C-alpha positions as CSV (number, residue, x, y, z in Angstrom):
1,M,-37.6,-101.1,-23.4
2,D,-37.6,-103.3,-20.3
3,D,-35.8,-100.8,-18.0
4,F,-35.6,-97.1,-17.4
5,P,-31.9,-96.7,-18.3
6,G,-32.7,-98.1,-21.7
7,L,-35.2,-95.2,-22.2
8,G,-32.3,-92.7,-21.8
9,L,-32.9,-91.8,-18.1
10,S,-29.9,-91.3,-15.8
11,E,-29.0,-93.9,-13.3
12,P,-30.1,-91.9,-10.2
13,I,-33.6,-91.2,-11.6
14,S,-34.0,-94.8,-12.9
15,K,-33.2,-96.2,-9.4
16,A,-35.6,-93.7,-7.9
17,L,-38.5,-94.9,-10.1
18,S,-37.7,-98.5,-9.4
19,S,-37.8,-97.7,-5.6
20,F,-41.4,-96.4,-6.2
21,G,-42.5,-99.9,-7.3
22,F,-42.1,-99.4,-11.0
23,G,-40.3,-102.7,-11.9
24,R,-40.5,-101.7,-15.5
25,P,-41.8,-98.7,-17.4
26,T,-45.5,-98.5,-18.1
27,P,-46.6,-98.3,-21.8
28,V,-47.1,-94.6,-21.4
29,Q,-43.7,-94.0,-19.9
30,A,-42.0,-96.2,-22.5
31,E,-43.5,-94.1,-25.3
32,A,-43.2,-90.6,-23.7
33,I,-39.8,-90.5,-22.0
34,P,-37.7,-91.0,-25.2
35,I,-39.7,-88.3,-27.0
36,L,-39.3,-85.7,-24.2
37,L,-35.6,-86.5,-23.8
38,G,-35.3,-85.7,-27.5
39,H,-36.7,-82.2,-26.8
40,R,-39.8,-82.6,-28.9
41,D,-43.2,-81.2,-28.0
42,L,-45.8,-83.8,-27.0
43,L,-49.5,-84.2,-26.9
44,L,-50.0,-87.1,-24.4
45,E,-53.5,-88.7,-24.0
46,S,-53.7,-91.6,-21.7
47,E,-56.2,-93.0,-19.3
48,T,-55.9,-92.2,-15.6
49,G,-53.6,-94.4,-13.5
50,T,-51.2,-95.2,-16.3
51,G,-48.1,-93.4,-14.8
52,K,-48.4,-90.1,-16.8
53,T,-47.1,-87.9,-13.9
54,F,-43.7,-89.7,-13.7
55,A,-43.7,-89.9,-17.5
56,Y,-43.1,-86.2,-17.7
57,L,-41.5,-85.5,-14.3
58,A,-38.5,-87.9,-14.9
59,P,-37.3,-86.3,-18.1
60,A,-38.1,-82.8,-16.7
61,L,-35.8,-83.4,-13.7
62,Q,-33.1,-84.7,-15.9
63,A,-33.4,-81.6,-18.0
64,L,-32.4,-79.6,-14.9
65,F,-28.9,-81.1,-14.8
66,G,-26.6,-78.1,-15.3
67,H,-29.4,-75.5,-14.9
68,T,-28.2,-72.4,-13.0
69,A,-30.7,-69.8,-11.9
70,P,-29.6,-66.1,-11.9
71,K,-28.9,-64.6,-8.5
72,R,-30.7,-61.4,-9.2
73,G,-33.9,-60.3,-10.9
74,A,-37.0,-62.3,-11.5
75,C,-37.1,-66.0,-10.7
76,E,-36.2,-68.1,-13.8
77,P,-37.2,-71.7,-13.3
78,G,-36.1,-74.4,-15.6
79,V,-39.3,-76.4,-15.3
80,V,-42.9,-75.2,-14.9
81,V,-45.8,-77.5,-14.4
82,V,-49.3,-76.0,-14.6
83,A,-52.4,-77.6,-13.1
84,P,-56.1,-76.6,-13.1
85,T,-56.8,-77.2,-9.4
86,Q,-54.9,-76.6,-6.2
87,E,-55.2,-80.2,-5.1
88,L,-53.6,-81.4,-8.3
89,A,-50.8,-78.8,-8.0
90,V,-50.0,-79.8,-4.5
91,Q,-50.0,-83.5,-5.5
92,I,-47.6,-82.9,-8.4
93,G,-45.3,-80.8,-6.2
94,R,-45.2,-83.6,-3.6
95,E,-44.4,-86.2,-6.3
96,A,-41.6,-84.0,-7.8
97,E,-40.0,-83.5,-4.4
98,R,-40.2,-87.2,-3.7
99,L,-38.6,-88.2,-7.0
100,A,-35.9,-85.5,-6.6
101,A,-35.1,-86.7,-3.1
102,A,-35.0,-90.4,-4.1
103,A,-32.6,-89.5,-7.0
104,G,-30.3,-87.6,-4.6
105,M,-31.0,-84.2,-6.3
106,T,-31.1,-80.9,-4.4
107,T,-33.7,-79.5,-6.7
108,K,-35.8,-76.8,-5.1
109,V,-39.5,-77.2,-5.7
110,V,-42.1,-74.5,-5.1
111,V,-45.9,-74.8,-5.3
112,L,-47.9,-71.6,-6.1
113,L,-51.6,-71.6,-5.4
114,G,-54.3,-69.0,-6.1
115,G,-56.1,-67.6,-3.1
116,T,-53.0,-67.6,-0.9
117,S,-50.8,-64.7,0.2
118,L,-49.1,-63.3,-2.8
119,D,-46.3,-61.7,-0.7
120,R,-45.5,-65.0,0.9
121,Q,-45.2,-66.7,-2.5
122,I,-43.0,-63.9,-3.9
123,S,-40.7,-64.5,-0.9
124,K,-40.5,-68.2,-1.8
125,L,-39.5,-67.2,-5.4
126,R,-36.5,-65.3,-4.0
127,E,-35.1,-68.7,-3.1
128,R,-34.6,-69.3,-6.8
129,P,-36.5,-72.7,-7.2
130,E,-35.6,-74.7,-10.3
131,L,-39.0,-76.4,-10.6
132,V,-42.3,-74.5,-10.1
133,V,-45.7,-76.1,-9.9
134,S,-48.6,-73.6,-10.0
135,T,-52.2,-73.1,-10.8
136,L,-52.8,-71.2,-14.0
137,G,-54.2,-68.0,-12.6
138,R,-51.5,-67.5,-10.0
139,L,-48.8,-68.2,-12.6
140,H,-50.3,-65.7,-15.0
141,D,-50.4,-63.0,-12.2
142,L,-46.7,-63.6,-11.2
143,V,-45.5,-63.5,-14.8
144,A,-47.4,-60.2,-15.3
145,L,-45.8,-58.8,-12.1
146,R,-42.4,-59.9,-13.5
147,Q,-41.7,-62.1,-10.4
148,I,-41.3,-65.1,-12.7
149,S,-39.5,-65.0,-16.0
150,L,-39.9,-67.8,-18.6
151,S,-36.8,-66.8,-20.6
152,S,-34.7,-69.7,-19.2
153,L,-37.5,-72.3,-19.3
154,K,-36.5,-75.8,-20.5
155,V,-39.8,-77.7,-20.0
156,L,-43.4,-76.5,-19.7
157,V,-46.0,-79.1,-18.7
158,M,-49.7,-78.4,-18.8
159,D,-51.4,-81.2,-16.9
160,E,-55.1,-81.8,-17.6
161,A,-54.7,-79.6,-20.7
162,D,-58.4,-79.9,-21.8
163,R,-59.4,-78.3,-18.5
164,L,-56.8,-75.6,-18.8
165,F,-58.0,-74.7,-22.3
166,A,-61.7,-74.5,-21.3
167,N,-63.6,-71.3,-22.2
168,E,-63.0,-69.5,-18.9
169,T,-59.2,-70.0,-18.9
170,E,-58.4,-70.5,-22.6
171,E,-56.9,-67.0,-23.0
172,M,-54.5,-67.3,-20.1
173,A,-53.4,-70.8,-21.3
174,R,-52.7,-69.6,-24.8
175,T,-50.8,-66.6,-23.6
176,L,-48.6,-68.8,-21.4
177,L,-48.0,-71.3,-24.3
178,K,-47.0,-68.5,-26.7
179,G,-44.8,-66.8,-24.1
180,T,-42.4,-69.8,-23.7
181,P,-39.1,-69.9,-25.7
182,R,-39.2,-71.8,-28.9
183,T,-36.3,-74.0,-27.7
184,S,-38.3,-75.2,-24.7
185,T,-40.2,-78.5,-24.6
186,R,-44.0,-78.2,-24.3
187,V,-45.9,-81.1,-22.9
188,L,-49.8,-81.2,-22.9
189,V,-51.2,-84.1,-20.9
190,S,-54.7,-85.3,-20.1
191,A,-56.8,-88.4,-20.0
192,T,-59.0,-86.9,-22.7
193,I,-57.8,-84.4,-25.4
194,P,-60.6,-83.8,-27.9
195,E,-59.7,-83.7,-31.6
196,K,-60.9,-80.1,-31.9
197,L,-58.4,-79.0,-29.2
198,R,-55.6,-80.9,-31.0
199,R,-56.2,-79.0,-34.2
200,E,-56.1,-75.7,-32.3
201,L,-52.9,-76.6,-30.5
202,R,-50.8,-78.0,-33.3
203,P,-49.9,-74.6,-34.8
204,L,-48.6,-73.4,-31.4
205,L,-46.3,-76.4,-31.0
206,R,-43.0,-77.3,-32.6
207,D,-41.9,-80.8,-33.9
208,T,-45.0,-82.2,-32.2
209,A,-45.4,-85.9,-31.3
210,E,-48.7,-87.3,-30.3
211,I,-49.4,-90.3,-28.1
212,S,-52.8,-91.8,-27.5
213,M,-52.9,-94.7,-25.2
214,Q,-56.7,-95.1,-25.0
215,D,-56.4,-98.7,-26.3
216,E,-55.0,-99.7,-22.9
217,A,-58.6,-100.0,-21.7
218,V,-57.7,-99.4,-18.0
219,L,-61.4,-98.6,-17.3
220,A,-62.3,-102.0,-18.7
221,G,-59.5,-103.8,-16.9
222,S,-58.9,-103.1,-13.2
223,I,-62.1,-101.1,-12.7
224,E,-65.6,-102.7,-12.5
225,H,-68.5,-100.4,-13.4
226,W,-71.8,-101.0,-11.6
227,C,-75.1,-99.3,-12.5
228,F,-78.1,-99.1,-10.1
229,Y,-81.5,-97.8,-11.0
230,C,-82.3,-95.2,-8.3
231,D,-84.7,-92.3,-8.1
232,G,-83.1,-88.9,-7.3
233,R,-85.0,-88.6,-4.0
234,K,-83.7,-92.0,-2.8
235,R,-80.0,-91.7,-3.5
236,L,-79.0,-90.6,0.0
237,D,-80.9,-93.5,1.4
238,F,-79.1,-95.7,-1.1
239,L,-75.7,-94.7,0.4
240,R,-77.0,-95.6,3.8
241,R,-78.0,-99.1,2.6
242,F,-74.8,-99.3,0.5
243,E,-72.7,-98.8,3.7
244,A,-74.6,-101.5,5.5
245,A,-74.2,-104.0,2.6
246,L,-70.5,-103.4,1.5
247,H,-68.8,-101.3,4.2
248,P,-66.2,-99.9,1.7
249,S,-62.7,-99.3,3.0
250,R,-62.5,-95.9,1.3
251,C,-65.2,-94.4,-0.9
252,L,-65.2,-91.2,-3.0
253,V,-68.7,-89.7,-3.6
254,F,-69.1,-87.3,-6.6
255,V,-71.8,-84.7,-7.0
256,S,-72.1,-82.5,-10.0
257,L,-73.4,-79.4,-8.2
258,A,-70.9,-77.9,-5.7
259,T,-73.8,-76.2,-3.8
260,R,-75.0,-79.7,-2.7
261,V,-71.7,-81.1,-1.5
262,E,-71.9,-79.8,2.1
263,L,-75.6,-80.7,2.4
264,I,-75.0,-84.3,1.3
265,G,-72.0,-84.5,3.7
266,E,-74.1,-83.4,6.6
267,R,-76.8,-85.9,5.7
268,L,-74.3,-88.7,5.6
269,A,-72.8,-87.6,8.9
270,D,-76.4,-87.8,10.3
271,F,-76.4,-91.4,9.2
272,G,-73.3,-92.0,11.4
273,L,-70.8,-92.3,8.5
274,P,-67.3,-91.0,8.9
275,V,-67.4,-88.4,6.2
276,A,-65.9,-85.0,5.1
277,A,-66.9,-82.8,2.2
278,I,-64.8,-80.5,0.0
279,H,-65.6,-78.2,-2.8
280,A,-64.1,-75.1,-4.5
281,G,-65.8,-72.7,-2.1
282,L,-63.9,-74.0,1.0
283,E,-60.7,-72.5,2.2
284,K,-57.5,-74.2,1.0
285,E,-56.6,-75.3,4.5
286,E,-60.0,-76.9,5.1
287,R,-59.6,-78.9,1.8
288,R,-56.1,-79.9,2.7
289,V,-57.0,-81.2,6.1
290,A,-60.0,-83.2,4.7
291,L,-57.9,-84.8,2.0
292,E,-55.2,-85.8,4.5
293,R,-57.7,-87.3,6.9
294,F,-59.2,-89.3,4.0
295,A,-55.9,-90.4,2.7
296,Q,-54.7,-91.5,6.1
297,G,-57.9,-93.6,6.7
298,E,-59.4,-91.4,9.4
299,L,-62.4,-90.9,7.2
300,R,-63.9,-93.5,4.9
301,Y,-66.2,-91.2,2.9
302,L,-65.3,-88.1,1.0
303,V,-68.0,-86.1,-0.7
304,T,-66.7,-83.8,-3.4
305,S,-67.6,-82.0,-6.7
306,D,-65.7,-82.6,-9.9
307,L,-62.9,-80.5,-8.3
308,S,-61.4,-83.9,-7.3
309,A,-62.2,-85.7,-10.5
310,R,-58.9,-84.8,-12.1
311,G,-55.5,-86.0,-11.0
312,L,-56.4,-86.8,-7.4
313,D,-54.1,-89.8,-6.5
314,I,-55.0,-91.4,-3.2
315,L,-54.1,-95.0,-2.7
316,G,-56.7,-97.5,-1.4
317,I,-59.9,-95.9,-2.8
318,S,-62.0,-99.1,-3.2
319,H,-65.2,-97.5,-4.5
320,V,-66.2,-94.4,-6.4
321,V,-70.0,-93.4,-6.3
322,S,-71.4,-90.9,-8.8
323,L,-74.7,-89.7,-7.3
324,D,-75.5,-88.3,-10.8
325,L,-74.3,-89.2,-14.2
326,P,-72.4,-86.1,-15.6
327,E,-73.5,-84.6,-18.9
328,E,-69.9,-84.7,-20.2
329,P,-68.7,-88.2,-20.8
330,T,-65.1,-87.3,-20.1
331,I,-66.0,-86.3,-16.6
332,Y,-67.1,-89.8,-15.7
333,V,-63.8,-91.1,-17.1
334,H,-61.9,-88.9,-14.7
335,R,-64.2,-89.8,-11.8
336,A,-63.8,-93.5,-12.3
337,G,-60.1,-93.1,-12.6
338,R,-59.8,-92.2,-8.9
339,T,-60.0,-96.0,-8.1
340,G,-58.2,-98.9,-9.6
341,R,-54.9,-97.0,-9.7
342,A,-51.5,-98.6,-10.2
343,G,-53.0,-102.0,-11.0
344,A,-55.3,-102.2,-8.0
345,A,-58.9,-103.3,-8.3
346,G,-61.7,-100.8,-7.9
347,V,-65.4,-100.3,-8.4
348,S,-67.1,-97.3,-10.0
349,I,-70.8,-97.0,-9.2
350,V,-73.4,-94.9,-11.0
351,L,-76.9,-94.2,-9.7
352,A,-79.2,-93.5,-12.7
353,D,-82.9,-92.9,-13.4
354,G,-84.6,-93.7,-16.7
355,V,-83.0,-90.8,-18.7
356,E,-79.5,-91.4,-17.2
357,L,-79.7,-95.1,-18.0
358,S,-79.8,-94.3,-21.7
359,R,-76.8,-91.9,-21.4
360,A,-74.9,-94.5,-19.4
361,S,-75.3,-97.1,-22.2
362,K,-73.9,-94.6,-24.8
363,L,-71.0,-93.8,-22.5
364,A,-70.1,-97.4,-22.0
365,V,-70.0,-98.0,-25.8
366,R,-68.0,-94.9,-26.4
367,S,-65.4,-95.7,-23.7
368,K,-65.2,-99.4,-24.4
369,F,-66.3,-100.8,-21.0
370,V,-69.5,-102.5,-19.7
371,F,-71.8,-101.4,-17.0
372,R,-72.9,-104.4,-14.8
373,C,-76.6,-103.9,-13.8
374,K,-77.1,-104.3,-10.1
375,F,-79.9,-104.2,-7.4
376,L,-79.3,-103.5,-3.8
377,E,-81.9,-105.5,-1.8
378,G,-82.0,-107.2,1.6
379,G,-78.6,-105.9,2.5
380,A,-76.9,-107.5,-0.5
381,V,-75.9,-106.5,-4.0
382,L,-77.7,-108.7,-6.6
383,E,-76.9,-108.9,-10.3
384,P,-80.0,-109.8,-12.4
385,S,-80.1,-110.4,-16.1
386,T,-80.1,-107.4,-18.3
387,E,-83.7,-108.1,-19.4
388,E,-84.9,-108.3,-15.8
389,F,-83.0,-105.2,-14.8
390,F,-84.5,-103.0,-17.5
391,A,-88.0,-104.5,-17.0
392,R,-87.9,-103.6,-13.3
393,A,-86.4,-100.2,-14.0
394,G,-89.1,-99.5,-16.5
395,R,-91.8,-100.4,-14.0
396,A,-90.2,-98.3,-11.4
397,E,-89.8,-95.3,-13.8
398,E,-93.5,-95.6,-14.8
399,A,-94.6,-95.6,-11.2
400,R,-92.4,-92.6,-10.5
401,M,-93.8,-90.6,-13.4
402,T,-97.4,-91.6,-12.3
403,A,-96.8,-90.4,-8.8
404,K,-95.3,-87.2,-10.0
405,A,-98.3,-86.5,-12.3
406,E,-100.7,-87.2,-9.4
407,R,-98.8,-84.7,-7.2
408,R,-99.2,-82.1,-9.8
409,G,-102.8,-82.9,-10.6
410,E,-101.8,-83.8,-14.2
411,P,-103.0,-86.7,-16.3
412,Q,-101.3,-90.0,-15.6
413,A,-98.1,-90.9,-17.5
414,G,-98.9,-92.3,-20.9
415,M,-102.1,-90.2,-21.3
416,A,-102.2,-87.5,-23.9
417,P,-102.9,-84.0,-22.4
418,A,-106.7,-83.7,-22.4
419,S,-108.8,-80.6,-22.5
420,A,-111.7,-79.9,-20.2
421,A,-114.1,-81.1,-22.9
422,R,-112.4,-84.5,-23.1
423,R,-112.5,-84.9,-19.4
424,D,-116.1,-83.8,-19.1
425,P,-118.2,-84.4,-22.3
426,S,-121.1,-82.5,-20.8
427,R,-119.1,-79.3,-20.9
428,S,-118.4,-79.7,-24.6
429,Q,-122.1,-80.5,-25.3
430,G,-123.1,-77.4,-23.4
431,R,-120.8,-75.2,-25.4
432,E,-122.1,-76.7,-28.6
433,D,-125.7,-75.9,-27.5
434,S,-124.7,-72.4,-26.7
435,R,-123.1,-71.9,-30.1
436,S,-126.3,-73.3,-31.8
437,R,-128.4,-70.7,-29.9
438,A,-126.1,-67.8,-30.6
439,P,-127.7,-65.2,-32.9
440,E,-126.2,-64.4,-36.3
441,G,-123.2,-62.1,-36.0
442,G,-123.1,-62.6,-32.2
443,R,-120.4,-64.2,-30.2
444,G,-122.1,-67.0,-28.4
445,R,-124.4,-64.9,-26.1
446,P,-128.1,-64.3,-26.7
447,P,-129.1,-60.7,-26.5
448,G,-129.6,-59.6,-23.0
449,G,-128.6,-63.1,-21.7
450,S,-125.5,-64.4,-20.1
451,H,-123.4,-67.5,-20.4
452,R,-125.2,-69.1,-17.6
453,E,-128.2,-69.1,-19.8
454,A,-126.2,-70.3,-22.8
455,G,-124.7,-73.4,-21.2
456,P,-122.7,-74.6,-18.2
457,R,-119.2,-73.2,-17.9
458,E,-116.8,-73.0,-15.0
459,R,-115.4,-69.6,-14.1
460,S,-111.8,-69.1,-15.0
461,P,-109.6,-68.5,-12.0
462,R,-108.3,-65.3,-13.6
463,E,-111.7,-63.8,-13.8
464,G,-112.4,-61.6,-10.8
465,S,-108.8,-60.5,-10.6
466,F,-109.3,-57.7,-13.1
467,H,-111.1,-54.4,-12.7
468,H,-114.6,-54.8,-14.3
469,S,-116.4,-51.8,-15.6
470,P,-120.0,-51.4,-14.4
471,A,-120.9,-51.1,-18.0
472,Y,-121.1,-54.9,-18.3
473,P,-122.1,-57.3,-15.6
474,R,-119.5,-59.8,-14.5
475,D,-121.4,-62.7,-16.0
476,E,-121.5,-61.1,-19.4
477,Q,-117.7,-60.8,-19.6
478,R,-117.0,-64.3,-20.7
479,R,-114.7,-65.7,-23.3
480,D,-117.5,-66.1,-25.8
481,G,-119.2,-62.8,-24.9
482,P,-118.4,-59.2,-25.9
483,P,-114.9,-57.9,-25.4
484,R,-113.9,-56.9,-21.9
485,A,-114.2,-53.2,-21.0
486,R,-110.9,-51.4,-21.6
487,L,-109.1,-50.5,-18.4
488,I,-108.7,-46.7,-18.6
489,K,-107.7,-44.1,-16.2
490,D,-110.6,-42.4,-14.5
491,R,-111.0,-39.0,-16.1
492,G,-113.5,-37.3,-13.9
493,S,-117.0,-37.5,-15.3
494,M,-116.0,-38.8,-18.8
495,P,-118.1,-41.9,-19.4
496,H,-117.0,-45.1,-21.1
497,R,-117.2,-45.1,-24.8
498,P,-120.4,-47.0,-26.0
499,E,-119.8,-50.2,-27.9
500,G,-119.3,-49.6,-31.6
501,A,-118.6,-45.9,-31.2
502,S,-115.5,-44.4,-32.7
503,R,-112.9,-42.9,-30.4
504,P,-113.3,-39.1,-30.2
505,D,-110.5,-36.7,-30.7
506,V,-109.7,-35.7,-27.1
507,R,-107.9,-32.7,-28.3
508,S,-111.0,-31.2,-29.9
509,P,-114.0,-29.7,-28.1
510,R,-116.5,-32.3,-27.0
511,P,-119.4,-32.7,-29.5
512,A,-122.6,-31.3,-28.3
513,G,-125.2,-33.8,-27.3
514,D,-122.8,-36.5,-26.3
515,G,-124.5,-36.8,-22.9
516,A,-121.6,-35.4,-21.0
517,Q,-122.8,-32.9,-18.4
518,R,-120.4,-30.9,-16.3
519,R,-121.3,-30.3,-12.7
520,P,-121.2,-26.8,-11.5
521,R,-117.9,-26.1,-9.8
522,S,-118.0,-25.0,-6.2
523,E,-115.5,-22.7,-4.6
524,G,-112.3,-24.6,-3.8
525,S,-113.6,-28.0,-5.1
526,P,-111.2,-29.9,-7.2
527,Q,-112.1,-30.7,-10.8
528,A,-110.4,-32.5,-13.6
529,P,-108.7,-30.0,-16.0
530,A,-110.6,-29.0,-19.1
531,W,-107.8,-30.0,-21.3
532,S,-107.8,-33.6,-19.9
533,R,-111.5,-33.8,-20.7
534,G,-111.2,-32.6,-24.3
535,G,-111.8,-28.9,-23.5
536,E,-111.1,-26.0,-25.8
537,S,-108.1,-24.5,-24.0
538,R,-105.9,-25.0,-21.1
539,P,-106.4,-22.8,-18.0
540,E,-103.7,-20.8,-16.3
541,S,-103.4,-23.3,-13.5
542,R,-104.3,-27.0,-12.8
543,R,-105.9,-25.9,-9.5
544,D,-107.2,-22.8,-7.8
545,G,-104.5,-20.7,-6.3
546,P,-101.6,-18.6,-7.5
547,P,-99.9,-19.5,-10.8
548,R,-97.1,-22.1,-10.7
549,P,-93.5,-21.0,-11.5
550,R,-92.8,-20.8,-15.1
551,S,-90.1,-22.6,-17.1
552,P,-87.1,-20.6,-18.4
553,R,-88.4,-21.4,-21.9
554,D,-91.6,-19.4,-21.3
555,R,-91.8,-15.7,-22.4
556,D,-92.5,-12.7,-20.2
557,D,-94.0,-10.3,-22.8
558,A,-97.6,-10.8,-23.6
559,S,-97.0,-9.2,-27.0
560,S,-95.2,-12.2,-28.4
561,P,-96.9,-14.0,-31.3
562,P,-99.2,-16.9,-30.4
563,R,-98.0,-20.5,-30.4
564,E,-99.3,-21.2,-33.9
565,A,-97.0,-18.5,-35.3
566,H,-93.9,-20.3,-34.2
567,R,-92.3,-22.4,-36.9
568,P,-89.4,-24.8,-36.7
569,G,-86.2,-22.7,-36.7
570,A,-87.8,-19.5,-35.6
571,A,-85.8,-17.5,-33.0
572,Q,-87.2,-17.5,-29.5
573,R,-86.0,-15.5,-26.5
574,D,-85.4,-17.1,-23.1
575,R,-87.8,-16.1,-20.4
576,P,-86.4,-15.5,-17.0
577,F,-87.0,-18.4,-14.5
578,G,-90.2,-17.9,-12.6
579,G,-91.9,-15.6,-15.2
580,S,-95.7,-15.4,-15.5
581,R,-97.7,-16.5,-18.5
582,G,-99.7,-14.0,-20.4
583,P,-103.5,-14.2,-20.7
584,G,-104.7,-16.9,-23.1
585,R,-101.3,-18.4,-23.4
586,Q,-100.7,-22.2,-23.6
587,A,-97.8,-24.3,-22.5
588,S,-94.8,-24.4,-24.9
589,D,-94.2,-28.0,-24.2
590,P,-95.9,-30.0,-27.1
591,R,-96.7,-32.8,-24.7
592,K,-98.9,-30.4,-22.6
593,R,-101.0,-29.1,-25.5
594,G,-104.7,-29.7,-25.6
595,G,-105.7,-33.1,-24.3
596,G,-102.8,-35.1,-26.0
597,N,-101.3,-38.1,-24.2
């Protein structure tokens, strides 16, 4: 169709679209408008800047003819548009108001945003708006509070549907889609709708039509794609030289990490550039003011995260700079689409290191456009041949990796990791000599000698940080020597176990003749308990003095049978709290018997 009335739109809406500069419908509008006027569900995939917003707003406003909202109860809008970000929701609401005013319609439009006063938005809903534009979370809350009813809904639009059905918001998006009347028209729009999402959405839709306008190649038409090799540490300096060389009229700078947005904005302001920075952590009013100043031309640079990569429609953006290439290819498509809109020319620039250059090549092949390789030298942008570009980028990448390895004290790039023996052959020879002199059955140390005698070896930085037993000199505790002494808790006069001796049963009496001599105990002097040294029985108290309070599980009567007489299941009486222990009694807690651990 060559005109909007031929698509089925009413005369007022057709004239309104023509007054916006649409001399004729765009390919997306020519395909989508008749389907939506026929009340069919639609999956619409089209590149950015192709007129998708008016492709669904025009039929949605026409569907409101004759719509009457109830005077009481919850608000029952006829059209609901859902957006993933506040900026996109505000932009869609502004376009809907503009189209309705140009068509002479008195349609009430309300924009609902998360993070704002809920009471104030509920008061706006009392005005009975026919068209509601909202972020997903706020719409979900208002429906749950029964402030909005979807029973009279005629059109539901989910803009940037792939973002709305992301993992963190998928449940709310599905609940909303299932809660709409079956007679309503559901429209899911995005520049990229993956096939997996299409398969999941088809069972939820009715009489679905699918439009994919990716063959328009908008990214390969009005937008040029430049690629510069640039190390990550030099990218802010690149922007300073970029400003001096090109002086862009309006430039959007994208950063993947929202935590770096404000820092980069401050650095660019230090360079003297007129810049503002927005990200999701800022207040809504701060973001609105920054966007308005950028749109009006007060600021020429706007640094943002991927918050602004979707749906942001600001005329006159001449350049888009991606300080880093996003992992997800579709994100770059949305970033680049902020320029070259409505047929205007634009440039999308990527700064890439060696790894990102490979990803950029795959992205260009997938999205059917070409990156033009550039250099920024001498205050001018140069375009070398592809071979020269990659040769220079390869040399720069190799120099960067070499410098990085030198800073870390590692081998230079291209060298295989070498051991100390490879770097110093004399050390390897020394170890071989020590092995040849090791006695049979030994571990590389001559009897009575040390490693300093066996061959040269540097001391490990970790040695000396451990507690070394006096049983072995420090020099004898080497990697090739006997095992390190076990770190055990000091137990009074108990000596270390001799090498090769079996571990004694600490719960049994110490064997006679083991060399353990007990010092005579003086009055009031502390001494390790006998049970902890493998003694025969446990004393009444751990130290001199009155007995400690007894547990309620202990018994009072000394005539009770000894501990060995108790069997599992035998009846035991409760001893009053604070009772005393009879002579020769031992603790009832099995963890406190003998010398057990």
